[in-house]
C-alpha positions in Angstrom: 9.5 5.5 -3.2 6.2 5.2 -5.2 4.7 1.9 -6.0 1.7 1.2 -8.3 0.1 -2.3 -8.7 -0.7 -2.7 -12.4 -2.5 -6.0 -12.3 -2.0 -9.8 -11.9 1.5 -11.1 -12.1 0.3 -13.8 -14.5 -1.3 -11.4 -17.1 0.8 -11.9 -20.2 -0.7 -8.9 -22.0 0.3 -6.7 -19.1 3.9 -7.8 -19.3 3.8 -7.2 -23.1 2.5 -3.7 -22.7 5.1 -2.9 -20.0 7.9 -4.0 -22.4 6.4 -2.1 -25.3 6.0 1.1 -23.3 9.5 1.0 -21.8 10.9 0.6 -25.4 8.6 3.4 -26.7 10.1 5.7 -24.1 13.7 4.8 -25.2 14.4 2.4 -22.3 15.2 -1.2 -21.7 14.5 -3.9 -19.1 17.8 -5.4 -18.0 18.6 -7.4 -14.9 16.3 -9.9 -13.4 16.3 -11.1 -9.8 14.1 -14.1 -8.7 13.4 -14.9 -5.1 11.4 -17.7 -3.5 10.0 -17.6 0.0 7.7 -20.5 0.9 4.8 -20.4 -1.6 5.5 -16.9 -2.7 7.9 -15.9 -5.4 9.0 -12.5 -6.5 10.8 -11.4 -9.7 12.4 -8.0 -9.9 13.1 -6.4 -13.3 15.4 -3.4 -13.6 14.0 -0.8 -16.0 16.4 1.8 -17.4 14.8 4.9 -19.0 16.4 8.1 -20.3 14.7 10.0 -17.5 15.5 7.5 -14.6 15.5 4.0 -13.4 12.6 2.0 -12.0 11.8 -1.6 -11.0 8.9 -3.9 -12.1 8.1 -6.5 -9.5 6.0 -9.6 -10.2 5.0 -11.0 -6.8 2.7 -13.9 -6.0 -0.6 -12.7 -4.3 0.4 -9.0 -5.0 0.6 -8.7 -8.8 2.8 -6.8 -11.1 4.0 -3.5 -9.7 6.1 -0.5 -10.8 8.2 1.2 -8.2 10.8 3.8 -7.8 11.3 7.6 -7.8 10.5 10.1 -8.9 6.8 9.5 -8.5 6.0 11.3 -11.7 8.1 8.8 -13.7 6.3 5.8 -12.1 2.9 7.4 -12.7 3.8 8.2 -16.3 4.9 4.6 -17.2 2.0 3.1 -15.3 -0.5 5.3 -17.1 1.0 4.4 -20.5 0.9 0.7 -19.7 -2.7 0.7 -18.4 -4.1 2.9 -21.1 -2.7 0.7 -23.9 -3.8 -2.7 -22.5 -6.6 -2.8 -25.0 -4.2 -2.7 -28.0 -3.9 -5.9 -29.9 -0.7 -7.8 -29.3 1.5 -7.9 -32.4 4.6 -9.7 -31.0 5.5 -11.9 -28.1 7.1 -10.5 -24.9 10.9 -11.1 -24.6 12.0 -14.6 -23.4 12.9 -13.2 -19.9 9.2 -12.9 -19.1 
């Protein structure tokens, strides 16, 4: 499994770009799982893409990560998210964020 940390788990623009890029690739973000362990919380989002499934994980002290297989799919989505962070936000991220 490949995992890439994209940035802070509290960076709203990062979440916005992730959602926008998943949708641009014809995918969606479906299920959400939240876990609390002491002072650390983790939210796992299931990403469904035409070319495979990934997870986005927002974890305290770690940040927002993409993980899954194949590595090329994780790297492709991460590259798209990070290269488009400078684009101006035109809409709010979905309520689940």
